[in-house]
N, C-alpha and C positions, 0 to 999 in steps of 0.2 A: 438169578440162576446163571451160573457160568456156562458159556457155551462157545465152542470153537467150530467154525464152518470153513471147510477146505474146499478148494476148487483148482482146476488147472491141470490135473493129471491126464494121461493118455498114452497113445502109442506113437512112437517116433523112431526114425532110423538113426543108427549110429552116426554121430557127428551133428545131429540136430540139436534143437533147443526146446525147452519147456519152461513155463513160468507157473510156479505154484503160489497160491494166495491163501491166507488163513485169516478170517475175520473173527476176532474175539470179542465177546460182550459179557456184561454182568459184573465186572470188577475192574480194578486197576492192575495192570500186569507188569511184572518186572521182566526178568529174562524170558524170552520167547525162542522157540527153535524148531527144527525139523529133524525128525528121526526116520530111519529106514528099517524095515523089516523084511526079511525073505524067509520062505518056508524052512523050518528047522533050525533058524538062528535067532539069537537074541536081537531086540530092537537096538539099533546103534545110532549114535548121535552123527548127524550130517553136518549141521551148523547151528549156531546159537547166536543171539544178539541180546545185549543188555538194553535197558531202557535209555541208557546214555549213548548207545551206538557201538559199544565194544563188541567185536565179533570173534568167533572161534569156529574153526572148521576141521573136519576130519581130514587127515593127510591125503586120503584118496580123491578128495574133491577140490582141494586147494587150487586155485588158478582157473577153475572151471565154473564153479558155483559161487553165486553172490547172494548173501542174506541181506535184507534190509527191512526196515519197518516204518510205518507211518503212525506215530503215537497218537495223532489227533483222531485217527480212524480205528485204533487198536487192531491194526492190520500188519501181518508179517508176510514177507515175500521171499521166495527162493527162486532166483534165476539160474537155470541149469543150462550150460553151454557145453559144447563138445561131448555130448553124452555118449556113454559107453554101454555095451550090454550089461556089464557088471553093475550098472547104476539102477538096474531093474529092481523093483520092489514096491511094497506099500509105504508111502511116505505119510507120516503122522506129524501134525502140528502139535506143539506143546507150549504151555504158557503158565508161568508161576504167578501165583497171587497169595495175598495174605488174608486169612479169615481165622483169627485166633492163633493159628499156626501157618507156616508157609505150606501151600499146597500146590499141586501140579494138575493142570487140566489137560485133557487130550481131545484131539479131534477124532473124527471117525475113520480117517485114512483115505488116501487117494492113490490109486494104482498108477505106477509109471512103468512102462515097458518099453525097453529099447531093443530094437531088432538089429541084428548084424547084417 
């Protein structure tokens, strides 16, 4: 059974840092990433990383956030620096895997709140 378990969210002041972790289990995962959702808006991509280490970032977080992964541990991380109030939201981990077709698994979400 595929499972993603996130940790590391919380409340931080603007300018601070947080590190999110997501441990995946139950399959071999290709692209892994982090999405953010705020009330009334669609879930949006924050950052993604391929199994080979290629990364992709939303323009709003470039230069502040860093995504990385440990393939041996099936874990993806999101280091968030210089946080802004607009970074507030529920952050979801995602991971692609293949089971007859390409599928996408999601974590339960972790709240990140940045106070001004």
